[in-house]
C-alpha positions as CSV (number, residue, x, y, z in Angstrom):
1,X,-13.1,-20.2,-6.5
2,X,-10.5,-17.8,-7.5
3,X,-8.9,-15.5,-5.0
4,X,-10.0,-12.6,-6.3
5,X,-13.9,-13.7,-5.8
6,X,-13.0,-15.0,-2.5
7,X,-11.6,-11.7,-1.7
8,X,-14.6,-9.7,-2.9
9,X,-17.0,-11.6,-0.5
10,X,-14.7,-11.5,2.5
11,X,-14.5,-7.8,1.5
12,X,-18.3,-7.4,2.4
13,X,-18.9,-5.8,5.7
14,X,-19.8,-8.8,8.1
15,X,-18.7,-11.7,6.1
16,X,-16.3,-13.7,9.0
17,X,-15.6,-16.6,6.9
18,X,-16.4,-18.3,3.7
19,X,-17.2,-22.2,3.7
20,X,-16.9,-24.8,1.2
21,X,-20.0,-24.3,-1.0
22,X,-21.3,-28.0,-0.4
23,X,-21.6,-29.7,2.9
24,X,-19.1,-32.6,4.0
25,X,-21.9,-34.9,3.7
26,X,-22.5,-33.7,-0.2
27,X,-18.5,-34.1,-0.8
28,X,-18.1,-37.4,1.0
29,X,-19.1,-39.5,-2.1
30,X,-16.8,-37.6,-4.6
31,X,-13.8,-37.8,-2.1
32,X,-14.1,-41.4,-1.6
33,X,-14.6,-42.2,-5.0
34,X,-11.1,-40.1,-5.6
35,X,-9.6,-41.9,-3.1
36,X,-10.2,-45.3,-4.6
37,X,-9.2,-43.9,-8.0
38,X,-5.6,-42.9,-6.2
39,X,-6.4,-39.5,-7.4
40,X,-5.2,-36.6,-4.6
41,X,-8.6,-35.0,-3.6
42,X,-8.5,-31.4,-4.2
43,X,-9.8,-28.8,-1.8
44,X,-13.5,-28.4,-2.0
45,X,-14.5,-25.2,-3.9
46,X,-15.7,-22.1,-1.5
47,X,-17.9,-20.6,-4.3
48,X,-19.4,-23.4,-6.8
49,X,-20.0,-21.7,-10.3
50,X,-22.3,-23.8,-12.5
51,X,-23.2,-22.4,-16.5
52,X,-26.8,-23.7,-17.2
53,X,-28.1,-22.9,-20.4
54,X,-26.5,-19.4,-21.0
55,X,-27.2,-18.8,-17.0
56,X,-24.7,-19.0,-14.4
57,X,-25.8,-20.4,-10.9
58,X,-23.3,-19.6,-8.0
59,X,-23.5,-21.3,-4.7
60,X,-22.0,-19.2,-1.4
61,X,-21.9,-20.7,2.3
62,X,-20.8,-17.9,4.7
63,X,-20.5,-16.8,8.3
64,X,-21.7,-13.5,9.4
65,X,-20.7,-11.5,12.2
66,X,-23.3,-11.3,15.2
67,X,-22.7,-7.7,15.0
68,X,-24.1,-7.4,11.3
69,X,-27.7,-7.3,9.9
70,X,-27.5,-10.9,8.3
71,X,-30.1,-10.0,5.4
72,X,-28.2,-7.2,4.4
73,X,-24.9,-9.3,4.5
74,X,-26.5,-11.9,2.5
75,X,-27.7,-9.2,-0.4
76,X,-24.5,-7.7,-0.4
77,X,-22.7,-11.2,-1.0
78,X,-25.0,-11.8,-3.7
79,X,-24.2,-8.2,-5.4
80,X,-20.5,-9.0,-5.2
81,X,-20.7,-12.2,-6.6
82,X,-22.9,-11.3,-9.4
83,X,-20.4,-8.3,-10.3
84,X,-17.4,-10.3,-10.1
85,X,-19.2,-12.4,-12.5
86,X,-20.6,-9.9,-14.9
87,X,-21.6,-9.5,-17.7
88,X,-24.4,-12.1,-17.8
89,X,-27.2,-13.5,-16.1
90,X,-26.1,-14.7,-12.6
91,X,-28.1,-16.4,-9.9
92,X,-26.5,-16.4,-6.6
93,X,-27.3,-18.8,-3.8
94,X,-25.9,-17.6,-0.6
95,X,-26.3,-19.9,2.9
96,X,-25.4,-18.1,6.3
97,X,-23.8,-21.1,7.9
98,X,-22.7,-19.6,11.0
99,X,-23.4,-16.5,13.0
100,X,-20.2,-15.9,15.2
101,X,-17.4,-13.6,15.1
102,X,-14.0,-14.9,13.8
103,X,-13.2,-18.8,12.9
104,X,-15.0,-22.0,13.8
105,X,-13.1,-24.4,16.7
106,X,-10.3,-26.3,15.0
107,X,-12.4,-29.4,13.5
108,X,-15.7,-28.1,13.2
109,X,-17.3,-26.9,9.9
110,X,-20.7,-25.6,9.5
């Protein structure tokens, strides 16, 4: 994910953090293959953006402040991603991974 897109998501009121677009279980096979091929495993993308037949699909996983109204935050994040990836037909999937203030405990991911 570009720094500009991450900043746009983090600028949404109520967003506390952005998690990797894929869960740890979804990333394990690719990381294992990368290690077997002796490639350095890159950091997982925080937003996954795919082009599919003229349509752009983005997947975002976020943490939301307990003081924020979660549906409003989700809509605002989707709007920020669409705005950043405009023009074009953009579908955005936003998943709330955690509702808590600040960052997760060390060694834990949602």
